[in-house]
Structures are given as structure tokens and as C-alpha cells.
C-alpha positions as CSV (number, residue, x, y, z in Angstrom):
1,M,4.2,-6.1,4.4
2,I,3.2,-8.6,7.0
3,I,6.7,-8.6,8.6
4,A,6.7,-4.9,8.8
5,I,3.5,-4.9,10.7
6,Q,4.7,-7.4,13.0
7,T,8.1,-5.5,13.7
8,Q,7.0,-2.0,13.9
9,A,4.8,-0.1,16.3
10,E,1.3,-0.4,15.0
11,R,-1.8,0.0,17.1
12,R,-4.0,-1.7,14.7
13,K,-1.8,-4.7,14.4
14,E,-4.4,-7.2,15.9
15,W,-7.2,-5.8,13.7
16,M,-4.9,-6.0,10.5
17,F,-3.9,-9.5,11.1
18,N,-7.5,-10.4,11.7
19,V,-8.5,-8.7,8.5
20,F,-5.8,-10.2,6.4
21,G,-6.2,-13.6,8.0
22,Q,-9.9,-13.7,7.2
23,A,-9.3,-12.8,3.6
24,G,-6.6,-15.5,3.4
25,K,-8.8,-18.2,4.6
26,A,-11.6,-17.2,2.2
27,N,-9.1,-17.6,-0.7
28,S,-9.6,-20.8,-2.7
29,N,-5.8,-21.0,-2.9
30,Y,-5.7,-20.6,0.9
31,K,-2.8,-18.3,2.1
32,D,-2.2,-17.4,5.8
33,F,-2.6,-13.7,4.9
34,Q,-4.1,-12.0,2.0
35,V,-3.5,-8.3,1.6
36,W,-4.9,-7.6,-2.0
37,K,-8.1,-9.0,-3.5
38,Q,-7.9,-12.2,-5.3
39,D,-9.2,-10.9,-8.5
40,Y,-6.7,-8.3,-8.8
41,H,-4.3,-8.5,-11.9
42,A,-1.2,-6.9,-13.2
43,V,-1.3,-4.2,-15.8
44,Q,1.3,-2.9,-18.1
45,L,2.7,0.5,-17.3
46,Y,2.9,1.8,-20.7
47,S,3.4,5.5,-20.1
48,N,4.8,7.9,-17.5
49,K,1.4,9.6,-17.2
50,F,-0.2,5.9,-16.4
51,I,2.5,5.3,-13.9
52,S,1.8,8.7,-12.2
53,E,-2.0,7.8,-12.2
54,K,-1.5,4.2,-10.6
55,L,1.0,5.7,-7.9
56,L,-1.5,8.4,-7.1
57,Y,-4.3,5.8,-6.8
58,I,-2.0,3.6,-4.5
59,H,-1.1,6.4,-2.3
60,L,-4.8,7.6,-1.9
61,N,-6.1,4.1,-0.9
62,P,-5.7,4.7,2.9
63,V,-7.3,8.0,2.6
64,R,-10.3,6.6,0.7
65,A,-10.6,3.8,3.4
66,G,-10.7,6.5,6.2
67,I,-7.5,5.3,7.7
68,V,-5.7,8.5,7.4
69,E,-6.5,12.1,6.3
70,Q,-3.4,12.6,4.1
71,P,-1.5,9.8,2.1
72,E,1.8,10.7,3.7
73,D,0.2,10.0,7.1
74,Y,0.0,6.2,6.3
75,M,3.3,4.9,7.8
76,F,3.3,1.9,5.4
77,S,3.2,4.0,2.2
78,S,5.7,5.4,-0.2
79,A,3.7,8.6,-0.1
80,R,5.8,9.6,2.9
81,N,9.1,9.3,0.8
82,Y,7.2,11.5,-1.9
83,A,6.3,14.1,0.8
84,D,10.0,14.2,1.9
85,L,9.3,12.5,5.1
86,E,11.0,9.4,6.5
87,G,9.3,6.2,5.4
88,M,9.2,2.8,6.7
89,L,10.0,1.3,3.4
90,D,13.1,1.4,1.3
91,I,12.0,2.7,-2.2
92,V,13.4,4.1,-5.3
93,L,11.7,7.4,-6.0
94,L,10.2,7.6,-9.6
95,S,10.9,10.9,-11.2
96,R,8.7,13.8,-10.1
97,T,8.2,14.9,-13.7
98,L,6.5,11.7,-14.8
99,N,3.6,13.9,-16.2
100,E,5.7,15.7,-18.4
């Protein structure tokens, strides 16, 4: 993610590096940049429904943070790919019928 921010046109680049840099310095394991909170942990994706819920949660994070109005408006999100828009990331789309 950091490389994508560095190489792409991103008007909030300086702000993002400041936020991620501060989080990295506050981490007891010290990292140059920290994007996710230190206490986050992996969970087993045990069903298609659960996978769909987590994907929606991830896609809605920039909306909840007030960065964009729609998930697909966030350039660094796979939500763009799921909305049939060109994305900045190469991804493999999960089936659109995960809830079935």
C-alpha cells in the first residue's frame, strides 16, 4: 500500500505518510509505517457469508472514515473492481454469489 501511495497521484500523500508514520513510531515493534492497528488479528473465513460480510466491512471503511461517499470512490479499494470500475490494485474477484 505504501508503494502505491508513493507512485500514484494522491493529493493526501503527505497527510497519509504522517498518519502512518506516527502509528509506526508508536508501535512497540517499531515499523516505519503502520497502516493497521497493532491489536488486529487474523480470523478464519469459515463461510461464504462471513467472507461477504468482511469484504463489505473493508469496502465501507473509507466511507465510515469520511474519506469518500461511496466505497468505489476510494482509489485504493477493491470496491472499484467490484463496481466494474478500473482499480489501482490487481485483484481476483470473489464470486458475486457468496451469499447464496
